[in-house]
C-alpha positions in Angstrom: -34.5 1.8 52.5 -33.2 4.6 50.3 -32.6 5.2 46.6 -30.2 8.1 46.7 -28.0 9.7 45.9 -27.2 8.2 42.4 -29.1 5.0 42.4 -28.5 3.1 39.2 -30.3 -0.2 38.6 -27.2 -2.1 37.6 -27.5 -5.9 36.9 -24.4 -6.7 39.0 -25.1 -9.5 41.4 -21.8 -9.8 43.2 -20.5 -9.8 46.8 -17.3 -7.9 46.0 -18.2 -4.5 44.7 -14.7 -2.9 44.7 -13.9 -3.7 41.0 -15.0 -1.9 37.9 -16.4 -4.4 35.3 -15.5 -2.0 32.6 -11.7 -2.4 33.0 -11.2 -4.7 36.0 -9.6 -2.0 38.2 -10.0 -2.0 41.9 -10.9 1.1 44.0 -8.3 2.0 46.5 -8.8 1.5 50.2 -8.9 -1.0 53.0 -11.2 -3.9 52.5 -14.4 -3.8 54.4 -16.8 -6.7 54.9 -20.5 -5.8 55.4 -23.3 -8.0 56.6 -26.7 -6.3 56.1 -29.6 -8.0 57.9 -33.1 -7.5 56.6 -36.2 -8.4 58.7 -39.9 -8.3 58.2 -41.8 -6.8 61.1 -45.4 -7.2 62.1 -47.4 -7.2 65.4 -46.0 -10.6 66.3 -42.4 -9.5 66.1 -39.8 -9.7 63.4 -38.4 -12.5 61.3 -35.5 -12.7 58.8 -36.6 -11.8 55.3 -35.0 -14.3 52.9 -34.7 -13.5 49.2 -34.8 -9.7 49.5 -32.6 -7.9 47.0 -30.2 -5.5 48.7 -28.5 -3.0 46.4 -25.4 -1.4 47.7 -23.5 1.5 46.2 -21.3 4.4 47.5 -18.7 6.8 46.2 -15.0 6.3 46.4 -12.6 8.1 48.7 -12.6 11.1 46.4 -16.4 11.4 46.4 -16.8 9.9 42.9 -19.8 7.7 42.1 -19.9 5.3 39.2 -22.6 5.1 36.6 -23.6 8.8 36.5 -22.6 12.2 35.2 -22.0 15.0 37.7 -20.3 18.4 37.2 -18.4 17.8 40.4 -16.6 14.7 39.2 -17.4 14.2 35.6 -18.9 11.4 33.6 -18.6 7.9 35.0 -21.7 6.5 33.2 -19.7 3.6 31.6 -18.3 2.4 35.0 -19.8 0.4 37.8 -17.3 0.4 40.6 -18.6 0.2 44.2 -22.0 -1.0 43.0 -23.7 -4.4 43.2 -26.5 -6.4 44.8 -27.0 -9.6 46.7 -30.1 -11.5 47.8 -30.6 -12.2 51.5 -30.1 -15.7 52.7 -32.4 -17.7 55.0 -31.1 -15.7 57.9 -32.1 -12.4 56.1 -28.4 -11.5 55.6 -26.7 -10.1 52.5 -22.9 -9.9 52.6 -20.6 -7.5 50.6 -17.0 -6.7 50.4 -16.2 -3.1 49.7 -13.5 -0.6 50.8 -12.8 2.2 53.2 -10.4 5.1 52.8 -6.8 3.8 53.3 -5.6 4.3 56.8 -9.1 4.5 58.3 -10.3 0.8 58.5 -13.2 1.4 60.8 -14.8 4.3 58.8 -16.8 3.8 55.6 -15.3 5.2 52.4 -18.0 7.9 52.5 -21.7 7.7 52.7 -23.2 4.3 51.8 -26.6 3.8 50.2 -28.7 0.7 50.1 -32.1 -0.2 48.8 -34.1 -3.3 49.7 -36.5 -4.9 47.3 -39.2 -7.2 48.6 -38.8 -10.8 47.4 -42.5 -11.3 46.5 -43.1 -8.2 44.6 -39.7 -6.8 43.6 -40.9 -3.4 44.7 -38.3 -1.2 46.4 -38.9 -0.1 50.0 -38.2 3.6 50.0 -38.7 4.2 53.8 -37.7 1.7 56.4 -39.5 1.6 59.7 -36.1 1.6 61.4 -32.4 1.9 61.0 -29.7 0.5 63.3 -29.1 4.0 64.5 -32.7 4.7 65.6 -33.2 3.6 69.2 -36.8 2.5 68.7 -36.0 -0.3 66.3 -37.4 -3.7 67.3 -35.6 -5.6 70.1 -34.9 -8.5 67.8 -32.5 -6.3 65.7 -30.9 -4.2 68.5 -27.9 -6.5 68.6 -27.2 -6.2 64.9 -25.2 -3.1 63.8 -26.4 -3.1 60.2 -30.1 -3.9 59.9 -33.0 -3.0 57.7 -36.6 -3.4 58.9 -39.3 -4.0 56.3 -42.9 -3.5 57.6 -45.2 -6.4 56.8 -47.2 -5.7 53.6 
């Protein structure tokens, strides 16, 4: 998928990414549950990709990312709020709990980034063949609002 902005390879396998392991604090906002579906596509169609690592991270409602230093918001290098990863299950789904800005339950906090690592090689896919917003995505994923498509290796 994508590794930006501010990808940090953080060893935080966890479904709920709202808290900061450094101090236990929770980021403010309405809880948001995400289910990200990953599929492998080849000439025969697409199939769920089990065991893929999905990294999820995004900034908080003020535009602050954890784990980095930026002149726009300072140094958060010792923090890991709104970051984590999960492995996809047999159905190719990774589930997360994160947050949206308070009062706007249907909109994401801000931009959300994700990367997908192949289960067999551990390599990160930098460009998906399709996103849920691209009309040409495979028919088997059109009914899923959050889907990543990994071309067959």
